[in-house]
Residue frames as qw, qx, qy, qz and C-alpha x, y, z in Angstrom:
[[0.682, -0.503, 0.197, -0.494, 41.15, 39.90, -28.56],
 [0.351, 0.324, -0.862, 0.167, 42.94, 37.20, -26.53],
 [0.820, -0.389, -0.135, -0.398, 41.57, 34.43, -24.29],
 [0.290, -0.552, 0.747, -0.232, 43.16, 32.61, -21.34],
 [0.491, 0.168, -0.817, -0.252, 43.65, 28.95, -22.13],
 [0.034, 0.029, 0.874, -0.484, 42.39, 27.93, -18.68],
 [0.515, 0.317, 0.329, -0.725, 38.93, 28.90, -19.86],
 [0.580, 0.371, -0.525, -0.501, 39.22, 26.66, -22.89],
 [0.834, 0.035, -0.518, -0.189, 39.68, 22.87, -23.10],
 [0.707, -0.061, -0.569, 0.415, 42.09, 22.39, -20.18],
 [0.438, -0.869, -0.187, -0.136, 41.86, 23.71, -16.65],
 [0.362, -0.834, 0.407, 0.086, 45.60, 23.68, -16.06],
 [0.282, 0.614, -0.721, -0.152, 48.91, 22.09, -17.07],
 [0.321, -0.154, 0.912, -0.204, 48.19, 18.89, -15.15],
 [0.682, 0.427, 0.417, -0.423, 44.88, 18.56, -17.00],
 [0.562, 0.694, -0.348, -0.287, 46.70, 18.84, -20.33],
 [0.030, 0.495, -0.868, 0.031, 49.39, 16.34, -19.27],
 [0.519, 0.057, 0.789, -0.325, 46.78, 13.85, -18.10],
 [0.700, 0.575, 0.115, -0.407, 44.99, 14.24, -21.44],
 [0.411, 0.672, -0.591, -0.175, 48.23, 13.49, -23.33],
 [0.202, -0.312, 0.912, -0.174, 48.99, 10.44, -21.17],
 [0.620, 0.270, 0.642, -0.362, 45.49, 9.02, -21.71],
 [0.616, 0.676, -0.117, -0.387, 45.55, 9.90, -25.42],
 [0.359, 0.604, -0.708, -0.074, 48.87, 8.06, -25.92],
 [0.941, -0.219, -0.157, -0.207, 47.76, 5.21, -23.63],
 [0.481, 0.444, -0.614, 0.441, 51.01, 5.26, -21.67],
 [0.655, -0.434, -0.557, 0.268, 51.64, 4.10, -18.13],
 [0.172, -0.932, -0.019, -0.318, 51.34, 7.04, -15.74],
 [0.724, -0.634, 0.219, 0.163, 54.08, 5.45, -13.58],
 [0.638, -0.163, 0.468, 0.589, 56.48, 5.31, -16.55],
 [0.359, 0.872, 0.185, -0.278, 55.89, 8.50, -18.52],
 [0.699, 0.242, 0.272, 0.615, 57.90, 8.87, -21.75],
 [0.179, -0.752, -0.153, 0.615, 58.98, 12.41, -20.90],
 [0.212, -0.249, 0.490, 0.808, 60.57, 13.18, -24.27],
 [0.020, 0.371, 0.784, 0.496, 57.46, 12.26, -26.26],
 [0.174, -0.772, -0.595, 0.141, 54.98, 13.89, -23.86],
 [0.259, -0.618, -0.011, 0.742, 57.10, 17.06, -23.63],
 [0.153, -0.024, 0.583, 0.798, 57.16, 17.39, -27.42],
 [0.095, -0.566, -0.744, -0.343, 53.36, 17.08, -27.62],
 [0.277, -0.749, -0.418, 0.433, 52.92, 19.50, -24.71],
 [0.232, -0.445, 0.198, 0.842, 55.08, 22.10, -26.47],
 [0.086, 0.255, 0.711, 0.650, 53.08, 21.61, -29.69],
 [0.152, -0.752, -0.642, 0.010, 49.90, 22.60, -27.82],
 [0.281, -0.718, -0.132, 0.623, 51.57, 25.73, -26.48],
 [0.223, -0.182, 0.479, 0.829, 52.86, 26.67, -29.95],
 [0.008, 0.492, 0.753, 0.437, 49.36, 26.22, -31.42],
 [0.207, -0.809, -0.488, 0.255, 47.87, 28.48, -28.76],
 [0.279, -0.550, 0.125, 0.777, 50.47, 31.16, -29.50],
 [0.160, 0.106, 0.654, 0.731, 49.67, 30.98, -33.21],
 [0.139, -0.659, -0.684, -0.282, 46.00, 31.57, -32.34],
 [0.031, 0.506, -0.170, 0.845, 47.05, 34.58, -30.21],
 [0.697, -0.584, -0.382, -0.165, 45.71, 32.90, -27.09],
 [0.137, -0.746, 0.461, -0.461, 47.05, 34.18, -23.80],
 [0.766, -0.026, -0.629, 0.129, 48.78, 31.16, -22.24],
 [0.600, -0.776, 0.007, -0.195, 48.51, 31.12, -18.45],
 [0.022, 0.776, -0.602, 0.188, 51.80, 31.31, -16.57],
 [0.704, -0.321, 0.604, -0.190, 51.38, 27.88, -14.94],
 [0.903, 0.405, 0.146, -0.005, 51.46, 26.26, -18.39],
 [0.438, 0.789, -0.366, 0.228, 54.80, 27.93, -19.08],
 [0.382, -0.628, 0.620, -0.275, 56.19, 26.84, -15.70],
 [0.883, -0.012, 0.454, -0.115, 55.22, 23.24, -16.47],
 [0.757, 0.643, -0.084, 0.078, 56.82, 23.55, -19.92],
 [0.110, 0.788, -0.549, 0.256, 60.11, 24.60, -18.31],
 [0.638, -0.391, 0.613, -0.256, 59.88, 21.70, -15.84],
 [0.921, 0.266, 0.276, -0.070, 59.26, 19.18, -18.62],
 [0.584, 0.751, -0.266, 0.153, 62.13, 20.51, -20.72],
 [0.191, -0.706, 0.630, -0.261, 64.46, 20.23, -17.72],
 [0.804, -0.139, 0.549, -0.180, 63.39, 16.60, -17.15],
 [0.849, 0.523, 0.071, -0.012, 63.80, 15.84, -20.84],
 [0.324, 0.811, -0.453, 0.180, 67.32, 17.25, -20.88],
 [0.437, -0.539, 0.679, -0.241, 68.33, 15.18, -17.84],
 [0.844, 0.071, 0.512, -0.144, 66.90, 11.99, -19.31],
 [0.739, 0.671, -0.056, 0.014, 68.64, 12.63, -22.65],
 [0.158, -0.792, 0.589, -0.004, 72.07, 12.59, -21.00],
 [0.567, 0.318, -0.759, -0.042, 74.34, 9.58, -21.76],
 [0.807, -0.361, -0.455, -0.103, 73.73, 6.58, -19.49],
 [0.627, -0.089, -0.444, 0.634, 76.77, 7.20, -17.31],
 [0.007, 0.257, -0.117, 0.959, 75.75, 10.84, -16.87],
 [0.613, -0.432, -0.327, -0.575, 72.18, 9.80, -15.99],
 [0.790, -0.303, -0.494, 0.198, 73.43, 7.39, -13.32],
 [0.421, 0.046, -0.325, 0.846, 75.72, 10.08, -11.93],
 [0.236, -0.345, -0.073, -0.906, 72.87, 12.61, -11.89],
 [0.727, -0.415, -0.421, -0.350, 70.48, 10.13, -10.21],
 [0.693, -0.179, -0.504, 0.482, 73.09, 9.36, -7.53],
 [0.155, 0.146, -0.214, 0.953, 73.31, 13.08, -6.78],
 [0.450, -0.251, -0.094, -0.852, 69.53, 13.64, -6.73],
 [0.114, -0.032, 0.940, -0.320, 68.73, 10.14, -5.34],
 [0.480, 0.455, 0.602, -0.447, 65.40, 10.14, -7.19],
 [0.363, 0.390, 0.667, 0.520, 63.81, 9.81, -10.61],
 [0.005, 0.110, 0.003, -0.994, 63.01, 13.39, -11.75],
 [0.366, -0.264, -0.604, -0.657, 59.59, 12.14, -12.87],
 [0.319, -0.310, -0.847, 0.292, 58.46, 10.99, -9.41],
 [0.029, 0.346, 0.373, -0.860, 57.25, 14.38, -8.20],
 [0.361, 0.147, -0.373, -0.842, 55.33, 14.91, -11.44],
 [0.419, -0.157, -0.867, -0.219, 53.76, 11.43, -11.23],
 [0.178, -0.337, -0.731, 0.566, 52.67, 12.13, -7.66],
 [0.192, 0.320, 0.109, -0.921, 50.99, 15.40, -8.71],
 [0.406, 0.069, -0.619, -0.669, 49.29, 13.74, -11.68],
 [0.346, -0.244, -0.904, 0.049, 47.87, 10.91, -9.54],
 [0.046, -0.392, -0.553, 0.734, 46.56, 13.43, -7.02],
 [0.280, 0.274, -0.172, -0.904, 45.01, 15.55, -9.76],
 [0.378, -0.043, -0.810, -0.446, 43.44, 12.49, -11.41],
 [0.209, -0.337, -0.856, 0.332, 41.81, 11.52, -8.12],
 [0.083, 0.461, 0.357, -0.808, 40.29, 14.97, -7.56],
 [0.293, 0.197, -0.471, -0.808, 39.21, 15.22, -11.19],
 [0.308, -0.196, -0.911, -0.191, 37.31, 11.94, -10.81],
 [0.114, -0.466, -0.690, 0.542, 35.59, 13.23, -7.66],
 [0.139, 0.386, -0.016, -0.912, 34.77, 16.52, -9.39],
 [0.307, 0.036, -0.705, -0.638, 33.25, 14.66, -12.35],
 [0.222, -0.338, -0.906, 0.122, 31.11, 12.56, -9.99],
 [0.012, -0.538, -0.490, 0.686, 29.65, 15.64, -8.30],
 [0.178, 0.274, -0.339, -0.882, 29.14, 17.33, -11.66],
 [0.305, -0.152, -0.843, -0.415, 27.00, 14.40, -12.84],
 [0.181, -0.464, -0.778, 0.383, 25.11, 14.42, -9.55],
 [0.051, 0.440, 0.152, -0.883, 24.45, 18.14, -10.02],
 [0.259, 0.097, -0.586, -0.762, 23.13, 17.56, -13.54],
 [0.296, -0.329, -0.891, -0.101, 20.72, 14.92, -12.20],
 [0.127, -0.475, -0.578, 0.652, 19.60, 17.23, -9.39],
 [0.125, 0.250, -0.167, -0.946, 18.73, 19.93, -11.93],
 [0.369, -0.110, -0.721, -0.576, 16.18, 17.57, -13.49],
 [0.311, -0.395, -0.832, 0.237, 14.48, 16.87, -10.15],
 [0.241, -0.565, -0.127, -0.779, 11.58, 19.05, -9.03],
 [0.266, -0.118, -0.781, 0.552, 11.28, 19.33, -5.27],
 [0.349, -0.695, -0.476, -0.411, 8.09, 20.03, -3.38],
 [0.059, -0.503, 0.423, -0.752, 8.20, 22.44, -0.48],
 [0.217, -0.167, -0.903, 0.332, 7.38, 20.79, 2.85],
 [0.354, -0.634, -0.466, -0.506, 3.79, 21.21, 3.97],
 [0.088, -0.374, 0.497, -0.778, 3.06, 22.98, 7.21],
 [0.591, -0.410, -0.687, -0.108, 1.46, 20.87, 9.89],
 [0.307, -0.720, 0.199, -0.590, 0.43, 22.74, 13.02],
 [0.283, 0.194, -0.845, 0.410, 1.92, 21.38, 16.20],
 [0.596, -0.533, -0.524, -0.292, -0.64, 19.72, 18.39],
 [0.176, -0.574, 0.461, -0.654, -0.82, 21.05, 21.90],
 [0.778, -0.201, -0.592, -0.054, -0.63, 17.79, 23.81],
 [0.455, -0.740, 0.286, -0.404, -0.77, 18.08, 27.57],
 [0.350, 0.363, -0.832, 0.233, 1.87, 16.09, 29.36],
 [0.802, -0.406, 0.010, -0.437, 0.61, 13.38, 31.64],
 [0.128, -0.528, 0.818, -0.189, 2.28, 10.93, 33.99],
 [0.789, 0.011, 0.483, -0.380, -0.08, 8.05, 33.18],
 [0.636, 0.530, -0.459, -0.322, 1.51, 6.82, 29.94],
 [0.182, 0.351, -0.906, 0.152, 3.62, 4.17, 31.66],
 [0.427, 0.034, 0.718, -0.548, 0.69, 3.14, 33.83],
 [0.735, 0.394, 0.014, -0.551, -1.56, 2.71, 30.79],
 [0.529, 0.466, -0.693, -0.151, 0.97, 0.43, 29.11],
 [0.013, 0.201, -0.917, 0.345, 1.30, -1.68, 32.21],
 [0.569, 0.167, 0.470, -0.654, -2.45, -1.75, 32.69],
 [0.733, 0.412, -0.274, -0.467, -2.96, -3.01, 29.17],
 [0.385, 0.365, -0.847, 0.046, -0.39, -5.79, 29.66],
 [0.218, -0.046, 0.820, -0.528, -2.11, -6.81, 32.87],
 [0.668, 0.293, 0.157, -0.666, -5.47, -6.73, 31.11],
 [0.668, 0.402, -0.555, -0.290, -4.18, -9.10, 28.41],
 [0.154, 0.274, -0.905, 0.287, -2.71, -11.36, 31.07],
 [0.432, 0.088, 0.641, -0.628, -6.03, -11.62, 32.90],
 [0.723, 0.363, -0.156, -0.567, -7.85, -12.30, 29.64],
 [0.508, 0.370, -0.775, -0.073, -5.51, -15.19, 29.02],
 [0.057, -0.135, 0.874, -0.464, -5.97, -16.59, 32.52],
 [0.545, 0.226, 0.469, -0.658, -9.73, -16.45, 32.25],
 [0.318, 0.078, 0.874, 0.360, -9.58, -18.21, 28.92],
 [0.395, 0.641, 0.337, -0.565, -11.90, -15.69, 27.31],
 [0.322, 0.586, -0.502, -0.548, -10.18, -15.99, 23.94],
 [0.665, 0.033, 0.741, -0.089, -11.84, -19.28, 23.10],
 [0.002, 0.103, -0.721, -0.686, -12.17, -20.73, 19.65],
 [0.491, -0.042, -0.249, -0.834, -15.50, -20.78, 17.87],
 [0.554, -0.140, -0.809, -0.139, -16.40, -24.35, 18.91],
 [0.321, -0.263, -0.715, 0.563, -16.71, -23.28, 22.55],
 [0.201, -0.171, -0.033, -0.964, -19.18, -20.47, 21.89],
 [0.127, -0.459, -0.873, 0.106, -22.47, -20.65, 23.75],
 [0.114, -0.690, -0.378, -0.607, -25.50, -18.42, 24.01],
 [0.327, -0.310, -0.530, 0.718, -25.46, -15.83, 26.79],
 [0.019, 0.888, 0.453, -0.075, -27.66, -12.94, 27.73],
 [0.428, 0.493, 0.041, 0.756, -26.54, -9.61, 26.41],
 [0.382, -0.735, -0.346, 0.441, -25.74, -7.18, 29.22],
 [0.313, 0.821, 0.088, 0.470, -25.27, -3.49, 28.55],
 [0.622, -0.501, -0.165, 0.578, -22.29, -1.91, 30.28],
 [0.257, 0.910, 0.057, 0.319, -21.37, 1.76, 30.13],
 [0.542, 0.286, -0.370, 0.698, -18.12, 3.42, 31.08],
 [0.234, -0.543, 0.161, -0.790, -19.94, 5.97, 33.26],
 [0.842, -0.412, -0.108, -0.331, -21.68, 3.24, 35.29],
 [0.889, -0.009, -0.299, 0.347, -18.45, 1.31, 35.78],
 [0.275, 0.474, -0.298, 0.781, -16.70, 4.49, 36.86],
 [0.518, -0.550, 0.099, -0.648, -19.33, 5.01, 39.55],
 [0.949, -0.241, -0.193, -0.059, -19.00, 1.40, 40.71],
 [0.729, 0.200, -0.330, 0.565, -15.22, 1.66, 40.98],
 [0.003, -0.539, 0.240, -0.807, -15.41, 5.00, 42.81],
 [0.730, -0.496, -0.031, -0.470, -17.91, 3.53, 45.31],
 [0.942, -0.122, -0.246, 0.193, -15.62, 0.56, 46.01],
 [0.542, 0.327, -0.287, 0.719, -12.53, 2.73, 46.39],
 [0.243, -0.600, 0.129, -0.751, -14.35, 5.19, 48.66],
 [0.846, -0.443, -0.057, -0.291, -15.42, 2.35, 50.95],
 [0.953, -0.174, -0.011, 0.249, -12.18, 0.34, 50.99],
 [0.231, -0.840, 0.297, 0.392, -9.64, 3.07, 50.10],
 [0.103, 0.509, -0.730, -0.444, -8.30, 0.79, 47.35],
 [0.901, 0.181, 0.304, -0.251, -9.18, -2.16, 45.15],
 [0.478, -0.306, 0.697, 0.438, -6.97, -4.58, 43.25],
 [0.356, 0.421, -0.468, -0.691, -6.95, -4.39, 39.48],
 [0.218, 0.065, -0.952, -0.204, -7.38, -8.16, 39.21],
 [0.174, 0.299, 0.790, -0.506, -10.33, -8.17, 41.63],
 [0.435, 0.500, 0.074, -0.745, -12.41, -5.99, 39.32],
 [0.413, 0.384, -0.658, -0.499, -11.59, -8.16, 36.34],
 [0.121, 0.019, -0.991, 0.053, -12.20, -11.52, 37.94],
 [0.274, 0.375, 0.663, -0.587, -15.64, -10.36, 39.09],
 [0.408, 0.394, -0.271, -0.778, -16.65, -9.52, 35.52],
 [0.737, 0.186, 0.601, -0.245, -18.95, -11.84, 33.60],
 [0.745, 0.575, 0.308, 0.139, -17.94, -11.19, 30.00],
 [0.596, 0.066, 0.189, 0.778, -15.27, -9.82, 27.76],
 [0.046, 0.728, 0.321, 0.603, -17.49, -6.81, 27.05],
 [0.520, -0.841, -0.145, -0.049, -17.61, -6.01, 30.76],
 [0.761, -0.298, 0.081, 0.571, -13.84, -6.44, 31.04],
 [0.415, 0.384, 0.257, 0.783, -13.26, -3.90, 28.28],
 [0.211, -0.828, -0.272, -0.443, -15.71, -1.46, 29.89],
 [0.687, -0.685, -0.084, 0.229, -13.93, -1.77, 33.26],
 [0.682, -0.050, 0.162, 0.712, -10.58, -1.15, 31.61],
 [0.191, 0.576, 0.283, 0.742, -11.87, 1.98, 29.85],
 [0.435, -0.838, -0.258, -0.205, -13.49, 3.19, 33.08],
 [0.728, -0.497, -0.021, 0.472, -10.18, 2.90, 34.95],
 [0.509, 0.192, 0.231, 0.807, -8.39, 4.86, 32.23],
 [0.063, -0.734, -0.320, -0.596, -11.02, 7.59, 32.33],
 [0.597, -0.777, -0.196, 0.047, -10.81, 7.83, 36.14],
 [0.691, -0.263, 0.080, 0.669, -7.03, 8.19, 35.92],
 [0.309, 0.440, 0.315, 0.782, -7.44, 10.86, 33.25],
 [0.275, -0.786, -0.263, -0.487, -9.91, 12.78, 35.41],
 [0.214, 0.387, -0.612, 0.656, -7.57, 12.35, 38.41],
 [0.728, -0.434, -0.037, -0.530, -10.22, 10.58, 40.45],
 [0.927, -0.327, 0.174, 0.064, -7.95, 7.61, 41.19],
 [0.250, 0.751, -0.608, -0.071, -4.32, 6.68, 40.77],
 [0.985, -0.010, -0.167, -0.043, -2.64, 3.31, 40.51],
 [0.206, -0.748, 0.622, -0.105, 0.33, 1.86, 42.34],
 [0.929, 0.147, -0.340, -0.005, 2.38, -1.30, 42.04],
 [0.648, -0.707, 0.280, 0.034, 4.50, -2.60, 44.92],
 [0.520, -0.383, 0.665, 0.376, 6.80, -4.79, 42.86],
 [0.289, 0.407, -0.585, -0.639, 7.53, -5.33, 39.19],
 [0.400, -0.035, -0.841, -0.362, 4.98, -7.70, 37.57],
 [0.010, 0.249, 0.808, -0.534, 2.88, -7.47, 40.75],
 [0.044, 0.697, 0.698, 0.156, -0.85, -6.65, 40.76],
 [0.080, 0.393, 0.033, 0.915, -2.00, -3.04, 40.52],
 [0.148, -0.533, -0.672, 0.493, -3.78, -1.21, 43.31],
 [0.022, 0.614, 0.364, 0.700, -6.38, 1.39, 42.39],
 [0.336, -0.351, -0.538, 0.689, -6.35, 4.03, 45.11],
 [0.007, -0.891, -0.454, -0.008, -8.57, 6.92, 46.03],
 [0.358, 0.287, -0.056, 0.887, -7.38, 10.48, 45.41],
 [0.227, -0.687, -0.562, 0.401, -8.54, 12.58, 48.30],
 [0.194, 0.775, 0.233, 0.555, -9.70, 16.04, 47.34],
 [0.395, -0.066, -0.388, 0.830, -7.95, 18.80, 49.25]]
């Protein structure tokens, strides 16, 4: 039974050559062709002795190396004459191929190691989260602007006092429903009311928050809508007339 050498230690002739260069610790840009060729041929002879089926590309490389060796073994004057004719070192093409192969071998080794690490990692399948059916609304921008205005009014009224300025006040109970009714009554009578007007008439931070929530709820229920004439201007809360 015979085996192809490409399935053994080396994946091709370039792989074997690179192994010999690294083993002999020689400069890849200045390969001692005679020495490397002799070692290359020794490998091929050993494979033949073991009745291994040597792939054709190994034999092609062997012929190429022997040709280079014969050229470089010519007397100096013959070498110079040959180089003038060919205008290149016969090793240059081989060096170029070896450098290219070395680069891809390094990349291949990197991905091989990554693959080995991945095999040791256990992945968890993603959990299924049902998509929430959220109704689209056109009040998101208004809510953001309302909140900014609310914070601005709080600052103007100096309600965020420090603890030294606290004083005893009567506790009033405000509900969102009651404030909604109050706002609707004002809007029905006047057609509109300014956002700041409602806030400045409030007596406490608790009432301010309740008014703010009431406005949001009215917008959500499409009982009122808000408008702003200019950027950073006050908001107008307007009545929505039922058709």
